[in-house]
N, C-alpha and C positions, 0 to 999 in steps of 0.2 A: 424274557423279562424286558431287555434293553429296546427289542423292535416295538414293543408294545408303551414303553415310556415314550419313545420317539414319535408314535403316531399320536398318542395324547398332547404331546409337547406342540406336534405340526398342528393338529386340528385346534387348540387353544389361540396358536397364533393368527390361523387362517379368520377364525371367528373374531378376533379382534381387530385383526387387519380390515375387516369388511365393515367392522362396525366404525372404526375411524374413516375409512374411506366414504362412507354415508353420512357422515356427521358434517355438519358445515362448522361446526365448532375447533377454532385452529388449537385452543389452549388443551382439548380432549384430545386431539391428534398428537399432540406434544407429549401428552403424559401416556398414551397408549404404544407409542410407535417404540420406544425403547425395551417395552414388554414384550413387542412383537419380535424384535431383535434377539432379545436373549432366549426366548421360547425356541424361535428357528436354530439358533446358534445350540441351544441346548439338545435339540432333537438331531441335530448335525452330528453331536457329539454321541448321544446314545447310539444312534444308527453306527457310526463309525466304530463304536467300541464292540458293537455285537457284530459288525464284520471281522474284525482283528480276531474275535474270539475261534468265528467259525471257520476263518482262513487257516488259524494256527492247528485247528482240531486235527487230530490223528486217527488214521482209517480206525483204529480198535476203538476210538473214543465214539463212532460214529455208530449207534446203536439202530438208528431206525434211518435211513438213507433219504426217504421221503420227507421226513420231517425237518432234516438236515436243509436238504434242498430247498424247501420252501421258506426256511430261516434265513438262509443266505440270499434267496431272490427277494424277500421281503425288507432284509437289510439294505441292499444294494439298492432297490428302488425307492425306498425311504431316505437313504441317503442323497440320491440324485434329485429326488424330489424336494427335498430341504436346501440344496445349493440353489434349485431353480426357484424356489420361493424367496430364499435370501437376496436375490438378484431381482427379481422382476417386481417385489415390494419395495426395494430400495432401501432394505433395512440394513443389508451389508453387501454390496456389489463387488466388493474386493476379493469375497469368498470364492467367486468365479475362477480366479486363478488357481485354486486347489481341487477344483471339481474334476480334473482329467483323469485321474487313476478311478476314482469312482465310477465316472461314465465308461470308460474301458472296461471295467469287472461287469457292471452292468450289462453292457452290451453282449459280454461273453457268455452270461447266463440267459439273455433273453432270448427266447425260441419263437415267439411271434413277429413276424416280419412287420408288420405295420407299427407294433409298440416299439421296434429296434429302430424303425426310420423316424418315428417321433421322438425318441431319445437322440438321436442323431442331429435332428432339426434343433431341438432345447439345446443342447449342448450349444451348438454351433451359434444359436441366438444369445448365450450367456457369454 
């Protein structure tokens, strides 16, 4: 549920950011950008809480390993993407300093070499 909440918040933030970016109205941009920042920070919190719960799970609590692995991957993928979006949208570039643990954990679970390489480049950029 936390991953789903994070996805919804992230999607809303991106939609609002794109709306502001396309608009020439500075007042509208000034009104929308704090909402973008809040949604991305809330998404980050949601994905981070999901990751904490999953990381703390005891082996006996994991009844379906495939679902657990997918939830873990989704939490880390959402977490790293939220950090990326906070930085590239300039909603909160200071969050880049906190991204190290998330990217390290994501790179440990990512099996696709192309996605892993892209994540490394992205982390280097932010």
